[in-house]
One Martini backbone bead per residue (centre of mass of N, CA, C, O) as a GRO file, in nm:
protein
  395
    1UNK     BB    1  -2.069  13.509   3.799
    2UNK     BB    2  -2.175  13.632   4.077
    3UNK     BB    3  -1.924  13.810   4.168
    4UNK     BB    4  -1.980  14.056   3.987
    5UNK     BB    5  -2.312  14.072   3.957
    6UNK     BB    6  -2.652  14.045   3.987
    7UNK     BB    7  -2.700  14.162   3.685
    8UNK     BB    8  -2.510  13.924   3.555
    9UNK     BB    9  -2.735  13.785   3.356
   10UNK     BB   10  -2.852  13.583   3.104
   11UNK     BB   11  -2.962  13.641   2.767
   12UNK     BB   12  -3.089  13.608   2.459
   13UNK     BB   13  -2.999  13.675   2.155
   14UNK     BB   14  -3.040  13.713   1.845
   15UNK     BB   15  -2.935  13.467   1.647
   16UNK     BB   16  -2.860  13.612   1.382
   17UNK     BB   17  -2.684  13.837   1.512
   18UNK     BB   18  -2.486  13.653   1.664
   19UNK     BB   19  -2.382  13.506   1.412
   20UNK     BB   20  -2.269  13.756   1.266
   21UNK     BB   21  -2.065  13.837   1.483
   22UNK     BB   22  -1.908  13.573   1.498
   23UNK     BB   23  -1.823  13.563   1.197
   24UNK     BB   24  -1.662  13.828   1.188
   25UNK     BB   25  -1.445  13.758   1.399
   26UNK     BB   26  -1.347  13.502   1.264
   27UNK     BB   27  -1.239  13.655   1.018
   28UNK     BB   28  -1.027  13.820   1.163
   29UNK     BB   29  -0.868  13.572   1.256
   30UNK     BB   30  -0.816  13.443   0.975
   31UNK     BB   31  -0.669  13.723   0.878
   32UNK     BB   32  -0.473  13.812   1.114
   33UNK     BB   33  -0.555  14.067   1.295
   34UNK     BB   34  -0.578  13.851   1.533
   35UNK     BB   35  -0.560  13.583   1.746
   36UNK     BB   36  -0.780  13.715   1.953
   37UNK     BB   37  -1.095  13.735   2.152
   38UNK     BB   38  -1.325  13.936   2.350
   39UNK     BB   39  -1.686  13.948   2.455
   40UNK     BB   40  -1.931  14.190   2.588
   41UNK     BB   41  -2.295  14.213   2.616
   42UNK     BB   42  -2.524  14.456   2.750
   43UNK     BB   43  -2.877  14.471   2.866
   44UNK     BB   44  -2.973  14.609   3.132
   45UNK     BB   45  -2.741  14.414   3.287
   46UNK     BB   46  -2.759  14.186   3.066
   47UNK     BB   47  -2.634  13.916   2.919
   48UNK     BB   48  -2.637  13.866   2.548
   49UNK     BB   49  -2.310  13.846   2.507
   50UNK     BB   50  -2.056  13.578   2.504
   51UNK     BB   51  -1.709  13.569   2.385
   52UNK     BB   52  -1.453  13.364   2.229
   53UNK     BB   53  -1.144  13.378   2.032
   54UNK     BB   54  -0.903  13.184   1.961
   55UNK     BB   55  -0.586  13.308   2.071
   56UNK     BB   56  -0.345  13.473   2.252
   57UNK     BB   57  -0.136  13.325   2.057
   58UNK     BB   58   0.041  13.201   1.819
   59UNK     BB   59   0.038  12.856   1.910
   60UNK     BB   60  -0.072  12.834   2.220
   61UNK     BB   61  -0.374  12.714   2.274
   62UNK     BB   62  -0.490  12.971   2.423
   63UNK     BB   63  -0.785  13.069   2.541
   64UNK     BB   64  -0.965  13.326   2.582
   65UNK     BB   65  -1.103  13.504   2.880
   66UNK     BB   66  -1.335  13.723   3.007
   67UNK     BB   67  -1.246  13.673   3.320
   68UNK     BB   68  -0.908  13.624   3.303
   69UNK     BB   69  -0.810  13.788   3.074
   70UNK     BB   70  -0.544  14.022   3.038
   71UNK     BB   71  -0.553  14.353   2.913
   72UNK     BB   72  -0.433  14.606   2.721
   73UNK     BB   73  -0.602  14.925   2.703
   74UNK     BB   74  -0.459  15.174   2.662
   75UNK     BB   75  -0.662  15.447   2.576
   76UNK     BB   76  -0.884  15.366   2.781
   77UNK     BB   77  -0.741  15.508   3.015
   78UNK     BB   78  -0.842  15.795   2.962
   79UNK     BB   79  -1.134  15.726   3.053
   80UNK     BB   80  -1.126  15.515   3.313
   81UNK     BB   81  -0.898  15.689   3.455
   82UNK     BB   82  -0.877  16.003   3.401
   83UNK     BB   83  -1.167  16.108   3.357
   84UNK     BB   84  -1.291  15.985   3.616
   85UNK     BB   85  -1.101  16.139   3.810
   86UNK     BB   86  -1.193  16.419   3.728
   87UNK     BB   87  -1.485  16.377   3.804
   88UNK     BB   88  -1.432  16.327   4.105
   89UNK     BB   89  -1.298  16.604   4.164
   90UNK     BB   90  -1.538  16.769   4.065
   91UNK     BB   91  -1.747  16.662   4.268
   92UNK     BB   92  -1.561  16.771   4.519
   93UNK     BB   93  -1.459  17.072   4.434
   94UNK     BB   94  -1.133  17.074   4.343
   95UNK     BB   95  -1.233  17.162   4.053
   96UNK     BB   96  -1.229  17.345   3.742
   97UNK     BB   97  -1.271  17.344   3.402
   98UNK     BB   98  -1.153  17.652   3.364
   99UNK     BB   99  -0.900  17.577   3.465
  100UNK     BB  100  -0.565  17.560   3.494
  101UNK     BB  101  -0.290  17.374   3.523
  102UNK     BB  102  -0.117  17.584   3.694
  103UNK     BB  103  -0.300  17.594   3.951
  104UNK     BB  104  -0.191  17.279   4.034
  105UNK     BB  105   0.084  17.268   3.858
  106UNK     BB  106   0.381  17.394   3.937
  107UNK     BB  107   0.571  17.303   3.695
  108UNK     BB  108   0.386  17.479   3.474
  109UNK     BB  109   0.455  17.739   3.567
  110UNK     BB  110   0.563  17.978   3.334
  111UNK     BB  111   0.442  17.790   3.115
  112UNK     BB  112   0.255  17.719   2.845
  113UNK     BB  113   0.098  17.463   2.961
  114UNK     BB  114  -0.021  17.616   3.217
  115UNK     BB  115  -0.258  17.767   3.029
  116UNK     BB  116  -0.424  17.525   3.013
  117UNK     BB  117  -0.730  17.385   3.006
  118UNK     BB  118  -0.907  17.127   3.125
  119UNK     BB  119  -1.133  17.099   2.907
  120UNK     BB  120  -0.930  17.101   2.666
  121UNK     BB  121  -0.771  16.852   2.742
  122UNK     BB  122  -1.009  16.648   2.744
  123UNK     BB  123  -1.097  16.740   2.426
  124UNK     BB  124  -0.845  16.801   2.245
  125UNK     BB  125  -0.823  17.153   2.242
  126UNK     BB  126  -0.487  17.241   2.218
  127UNK     BB  127  -0.293  17.150   1.962
  128UNK     BB  128  -0.128  16.929   2.030
  129UNK     BB  129   0.063  16.689   1.946
  130UNK     BB  130  -0.018  16.362   1.872
  131UNK     BB  131   0.299  16.292   1.894
  132UNK     BB  132   0.523  16.220   2.171
  133UNK     BB  133   0.871  16.193   2.178
  134UNK     BB  134   1.116  16.176   2.440
  135UNK     BB  135   1.407  16.106   2.337
  136UNK     BB  136   1.542  16.377   2.263
  137UNK     BB  137   1.565  16.477   2.568
  138UNK     BB  138   1.679  16.229   2.707
  139UNK     BB  139   1.942  16.216   2.543
  140UNK     BB  140   2.039  16.516   2.550
  141UNK     BB  141   2.022  16.491   2.888
  142UNK     BB  142   2.106  16.214   2.994
  143UNK     BB  143   1.818  16.031   3.096
  144UNK     BB  144   1.885  15.761   2.912
  145UNK     BB  145   1.998  15.431   3.052
  146UNK     BB  146   1.946  15.102   3.051
  147UNK     BB  147   2.227  14.994   3.162
  148UNK     BB  148   2.163  15.145   3.455
  149UNK     BB  149   1.952  14.961   3.526
  150UNK     BB  150   1.769  14.747   3.718
  151UNK     BB  151   1.677  14.395   3.740
  152UNK     BB  152   1.585  14.492   4.032
  153UNK     BB  153   1.436  14.590   4.311
  154UNK     BB  154   1.506  14.891   4.493
  155UNK     BB  155   1.544  15.175   4.663
  156UNK     BB  156   1.692  15.309   4.400
  157UNK     BB  157   1.492  15.095   4.216
  158UNK     BB  158   1.138  15.100   4.215
  159UNK     BB  159   1.060  15.131   3.904
  160UNK     BB  160   0.914  15.006   3.626
  161UNK     BB  161   1.075  14.874   3.299
  162UNK     BB  162   1.045  14.611   3.127
  163UNK     BB  163   1.212  14.442   3.371
  164UNK     BB  164   1.308  14.698   3.484
  165UNK     BB  165   1.460  14.966   3.695
  166UNK     BB  166   1.417  15.277   3.805
  167UNK     BB  167   1.514  15.551   3.928
  168UNK     BB  168   1.468  15.743   4.178
  169UNK     BB  169   1.250  16.000   4.057
  170UNK     BB  170   1.220  15.981   3.747
  171UNK     BB  171   0.918  16.026   3.695
  172UNK     BB  172   0.900  16.313   3.817
  173UNK     BB  173   1.103  16.443   3.622
  174UNK     BB  174   0.954  16.379   3.358
  175UNK     BB  175   0.691  16.530   3.426
  176UNK     BB  176   0.816  16.804   3.467
  177UNK     BB  177   0.936  16.832   3.180
  178UNK     BB  178   0.666  16.805   3.028
  179UNK     BB  179   0.540  17.070   3.160
  180UNK     BB  180   0.803  17.244   3.013
  181UNK     BB  181   0.730  17.252   2.739
  182UNK     BB  182   0.730  17.474   2.441
  183UNK     BB  183   0.435  17.443   2.393
  184UNK     BB  184   0.165  17.599   2.211
  185UNK     BB  185  -0.148  17.631   2.240
  186UNK     BB  186  -0.444  17.570   2.040
  187UNK     BB  187  -0.774  17.612   1.906
  188UNK     BB  188  -0.742  17.276   1.847
  189UNK     BB  189  -0.832  16.957   1.725
  190UNK     BB  190  -0.609  16.711   1.879
  191UNK     BB  191  -0.495  16.406   1.922
  192UNK     BB  192  -0.331  16.368   2.255
  193UNK     BB  193  -0.136  16.229   2.498
  194UNK     BB  194  -0.036  16.484   2.649
  195UNK     BB  195  -0.300  16.572   2.774
  196UNK     BB  196  -0.309  16.310   2.974
  197UNK     BB  197  -0.045  16.348   3.116
  198UNK     BB  198  -0.118  16.624   3.237
  199UNK     BB  199  -0.375  16.526   3.388
  200UNK     BB  200  -0.222  16.329   3.577
  201UNK     BB  201  -0.074  16.550   3.724
  202UNK     BB  202  -0.327  16.677   3.843
  203UNK     BB  203  -0.434  16.436   4.000
  204UNK     BB  204  -0.181  16.409   4.184
  205UNK     BB  205  -0.181  16.693   4.307
  206UNK     BB  206  -0.477  16.701   4.423
  207UNK     BB  207  -0.476  16.411   4.573
  208UNK     BB  208  -0.172  16.313   4.668
  209UNK     BB  209  -0.158  16.078   4.446
  210UNK     BB  210  -0.090  15.836   4.266
  211UNK     BB  211  -0.268  15.718   4.013
  212UNK     BB  212  -0.292  15.420   4.106
  213UNK     BB  213  -0.381  15.479   4.399
  214UNK     BB  214  -0.630  15.651   4.348
  215UNK     BB  215  -0.794  15.442   4.182
  216UNK     BB  216  -0.792  15.220   4.394
  217UNK     BB  217  -0.938  15.382   4.625
  218UNK     BB  218  -1.208  15.504   4.463
  219UNK     BB  219  -1.267  15.240   4.253
  220UNK     BB  220  -1.146  14.945   4.244
  221UNK     BB  221  -1.192  14.844   4.533
  222UNK     BB  222  -1.498  14.920   4.574
  223UNK     BB  223  -1.566  14.733   4.305
  224UNK     BB  224  -1.385  14.464   4.311
  225UNK     BB  225  -1.114  14.497   4.145
  226UNK     BB  226  -0.841  14.265   4.065
  227UNK     BB  227  -0.742  14.324   3.733
  228UNK     BB  228  -0.735  14.641   3.766
  229UNK     BB  229  -0.423  14.772   3.644
  230UNK     BB  230  -0.113  14.855   3.689
  231UNK     BB  231   0.129  14.650   3.663
  232UNK     BB  232   0.041  14.333   3.699
  233UNK     BB  233   0.305  14.176   3.780
  234UNK     BB  234   0.332  14.350   4.066
  235UNK     BB  235   0.011  14.236   4.139
  236UNK     BB  236  -0.007  13.903   4.098
  237UNK     BB  237  -0.021  13.860   3.789
  238UNK     BB  238   0.018  13.629   3.572
  239UNK     BB  239   0.162  13.608   3.267
  240UNK     BB  240  -0.039  13.383   3.144
  241UNK     BB  241  -0.295  13.591   3.187
  242UNK     BB  242  -0.151  13.779   2.985
  243UNK     BB  243  -0.197  13.936   2.693
  244UNK     BB  244  -0.009  13.974   2.429
  245UNK     BB  245   0.146  14.262   2.226
  246UNK     BB  246   0.421  14.106   2.189
  247UNK     BB  247   0.666  13.880   2.095
  248UNK     BB  248   0.842  13.960   2.313
  249UNK     BB  249   0.866  13.810   2.621
  250UNK     BB  250   0.967  14.059   2.790
  251UNK     BB  251   0.684  14.226   2.733
  252UNK     BB  252   0.509  14.053   2.905
  253UNK     BB  253   0.294  14.262   3.105
  254UNK     BB  254   0.378  14.517   2.968
  255UNK     BB  255   0.344  14.806   2.847
  256UNK     BB  256   0.324  14.898   2.517
  257UNK     BB  257   0.365  15.185   2.574
  258UNK     BB  258   0.654  15.360   2.583
  259UNK     BB  259   0.587  15.618   2.742
  260UNK     BB  260   0.450  15.471   2.979
  261UNK     BB  261   0.698  15.305   3.054
  262UNK     BB  262   0.878  15.557   3.138
  263UNK     BB  263   0.634  15.601   3.366
  264UNK     BB  264   0.617  15.318   3.513
  265UNK     BB  265   0.321  15.245   3.376
  266UNK     BB  266   0.206  15.539   3.483
  267UNK     BB  267  -0.060  15.677   3.293
  268UNK     BB  268  -0.303  15.887   3.139
  269UNK     BB  269  -0.287  15.741   2.834
  270UNK     BB  270  -0.163  15.466   2.958
  271UNK     BB  271  -0.159  15.117   3.137
  272UNK     BB  272  -0.408  14.968   3.163
  273UNK     BB  273  -0.555  14.671   3.299
  274UNK     BB  274  -0.795  14.407   3.194
  275UNK     BB  275  -1.100  14.266   3.189
  276UNK     BB  276  -1.401  14.229   3.050
  277UNK     BB  277  -1.568  14.214   3.316
  278UNK     BB  278  -1.447  14.465   3.460
  279UNK     BB  279  -1.503  14.671   3.237
  280UNK     BB  280  -1.811  14.625   3.244
  281UNK     BB  281  -1.854  14.742   3.526
  282UNK     BB  282  -1.773  15.027   3.457
  283UNK     BB  283  -1.980  15.063   3.233
  284UNK     BB  284  -2.229  15.021   3.418
  285UNK     BB  285  -2.181  15.256   3.605
  286UNK     BB  286  -2.207  15.471   3.378
  287UNK     BB  287  -2.487  15.390   3.269
  288UNK     BB  288  -2.612  15.432   3.580
  289UNK     BB  289  -2.496  15.718   3.674
  290UNK     BB  290  -2.254  15.613   3.897
  291UNK     BB  291  -2.370  15.331   3.979
  292UNK     BB  292  -2.297  15.034   4.202
  293UNK     BB  293  -2.428  14.832   4.417
  294UNK     BB  294  -2.539  15.107   4.577
  295UNK     BB  295  -2.292  15.283   4.476
  296UNK     BB  296  -2.145  15.600   4.454
  297UNK     BB  297  -1.897  15.755   4.227
  298UNK     BB  298  -2.076  15.939   4.029
  299UNK     BB  299  -2.236  16.187   3.905
  300UNK     BB  300  -2.474  16.212   3.670
  301UNK     BB  301  -2.417  16.508   3.575
  302UNK     BB  302  -2.118  16.459   3.512
  303UNK     BB  303  -2.145  16.249   3.290
  304UNK     BB  304  -2.308  16.431   3.102
  305UNK     BB  305  -2.093  16.655   3.075
  306UNK     BB  306  -1.856  16.466   2.967
  307UNK     BB  307  -2.020  16.226   2.774
  308UNK     BB  308  -2.284  16.346   2.630
  309UNK     BB  309  -2.143  16.589   2.539
  310UNK     BB  310  -2.062  16.767   2.254
  311UNK     BB  311  -1.775  16.881   2.139
  312UNK     BB  312  -1.594  17.077   1.971
  313UNK     BB  313  -1.469  16.947   1.632
  314UNK     BB  314  -1.554  16.644   1.729
  315UNK     BB  315  -1.630  16.310   1.830
  316UNK     BB  316  -1.642  16.450   2.148
  317UNK     BB  317  -1.581  16.465   2.467
  318UNK     BB  318  -1.460  16.441   2.802
  319UNK     BB  319  -1.280  16.150   2.731
  320UNK     BB  320  -1.477  16.084   2.476
  321UNK     BB  321  -1.633  15.911   2.244
  322UNK     BB  322  -1.866  15.990   1.970
  323UNK     BB  323  -2.111  16.064   1.798
  324UNK     BB  324  -2.206  16.219   1.532
  325UNK     BB  325  -2.249  16.572   1.416
  326UNK     BB  326  -2.335  16.716   1.150
  327UNK     BB  327  -2.023  16.763   0.997
  328UNK     BB  328  -1.946  16.528   1.147
  329UNK     BB  329  -1.797  16.195   1.053
  330UNK     BB  330  -1.582  16.092   1.251
  331UNK     BB  331  -1.665  15.760   1.371
  332UNK     BB  332  -1.745  15.456   1.554
  333UNK     BB  333  -2.040  15.511   1.531
  334UNK     BB  334  -2.332  15.414   1.457
  335UNK     BB  335  -2.636  15.537   1.353
  336UNK     BB  336  -2.801  15.395   1.602
  337UNK     BB  337  -2.683  15.569   1.795
  338UNK     BB  338  -2.703  15.763   2.054
  339UNK     BB  339  -2.635  16.077   2.194
  340UNK     BB  340  -2.540  15.933   2.478
  341UNK     BB  341  -2.306  15.803   2.367
  342UNK     BB  342  -1.996  15.630   2.479
  343UNK     BB  343  -1.624  15.599   2.449
  344UNK     BB  344  -1.332  15.376   2.378
  345UNK     BB  345  -1.016  15.328   2.236
  346UNK     BB  346  -0.732  15.105   2.157
  347UNK     BB  347  -0.435  15.021   2.005
  348UNK     BB  348  -0.447  14.704   2.096
  349UNK     BB  349  -0.789  14.639   2.084
  350UNK     BB  350  -0.981  14.830   2.248
  351UNK     BB  351  -1.334  14.838   2.387
  352UNK     BB  352  -1.564  15.092   2.507
  353UNK     BB  353  -1.933  15.095   2.530
  354UNK     BB  354  -2.199  15.343   2.590
  355UNK     BB  355  -2.578  15.338   2.601
  356UNK     BB  356  -2.813  15.463   2.796
  357UNK     BB  357  -3.074  15.478   2.622
  358UNK     BB  358  -3.022  15.155   2.527
  359UNK     BB  359  -2.875  14.982   2.757
  360UNK     BB  360  -2.560  14.973   2.662
  361UNK     BB  361  -2.277  14.735   2.684
  362UNK     BB  362  -1.938  14.728   2.546
  363UNK     BB  363  -1.684  14.465   2.512
  364UNK     BB  364  -1.362  14.471   2.340
  365UNK     BB  365  -1.082  14.232   2.318
  366UNK     BB  366  -0.755  14.267   2.169
  367UNK     BB  367  -0.430  14.181   1.993
  368UNK     BB  368  -0.337  14.374   1.735
  369UNK     BB  369  -0.009  14.407   1.799
  370UNK     BB  370   0.012  14.110   1.737
  371UNK     BB  371   0.353  14.068   1.699
  372UNK     BB  372   0.322  14.360   1.581
  373UNK     BB  373   0.304  14.728   1.493
  374UNK     BB  374   0.157  14.707   1.245
  375UNK     BB  375  -0.069  14.759   1.030
  376UNK     BB  376  -0.421  14.724   1.059
  377UNK     BB  377  -0.711  14.614   0.917
  378UNK     BB  378  -0.899  14.665   1.152
  379UNK     BB  379  -0.835  14.977   1.182
  380UNK     BB  380  -0.845  15.066   0.875
  381UNK     BB  381  -1.152  14.906   0.845
  382UNK     BB  382  -1.347  14.969   1.082
  383UNK     BB  383  -1.371  14.754   1.322
  384UNK     BB  384  -1.523  14.897   1.553
  385UNK     BB  385  -1.774  14.971   1.392
  386UNK     BB  386  -1.852  14.683   1.323
  387UNK     BB  387  -1.889  14.580   1.609
  388UNK     BB  388  -2.107  14.789   1.695
  389UNK     BB  389  -2.320  14.729   1.482
  390UNK     BB  390  -2.358  14.430   1.575
  391UNK     BB  391  -2.431  14.491   1.870
  392UNK     BB  392  -2.693  14.650   1.809
  393UNK     BB  393  -2.826  14.395   1.666
  394UNK     BB  394  -2.895  14.246   1.950
  395UNK     BB  395  -3.157  14.428   2.039
   0.00000   0.00000   0.00000
């Protein structure tokens, strides 16, 4: 594993704690909460726990691998994709957190969403609805007809959608229409994918690059990340290396989130794929104050402003989930977590958690939505909190 980072060499975690963590995840697998999972825990840059369980899909007999198995990160995209990109633009002085969306995104000007502030979008403090399904306006405006899409890419159909290809310019039109929705934000904390779709519009307008290209240029390529990408199938990653999130084989390798799929798989709210090892590298960069292998990606002060500080409303920073404080009770963080800790979860079963004060980085990846997207005991019964509590027990 030397290719990952010279810091990534292993030391033994306390045997009793490691056994307890192993046993609990085995129980999740036995209960069919998910077919399998991978996990990496680092303490001050050294791997103290590395494990895989189960299989990538029921009956496949293919064991997931922390280095090779590529997982759909779902909403972890909000943190490691969109929030880090906003941090980077903020570092460069290209945006101010108190600025409105409309200052940078022309399509939103003169519309209610254009008046929303960047810091409020980041912290889900806009009051926008938690789930926004685009079908009603796509169908009503006759903008969605899968039978008219191409089964292979052409100049007129360049962007992917679950094995089909969308008409040229479709993604741009959809983003423009989303920016012009008649929602009026309120000073209320509600977790909403739309906040991060709007933020990805801002990233693209300010950077002049599509979200996937921008992330590749400033973060993924410089960090040497080969499997962290949107749309892994069209970037040379074999389907058999991608852990399925749905039973339908047509969907294997395409983003699980339907709204992200309609945006050609490139979305600020979901769409990134990665391995446990590569996600751990991003986590280590953030834990180390924005540096990795001698290169600075984000200023330390910026990470503290976005991820260490608890924003009003609930246990969140700007783009990150946080430990609770005061009257706030709902959090994935165990009581032992420090106030500097931050991370994010994803609907598909993904978790990245960083605790700079304790020197801890945790990555847990599972395919909770396989074979279908019914309610999971893992997510309903605080599975992420259980995993984190046991991970802290390794220290």
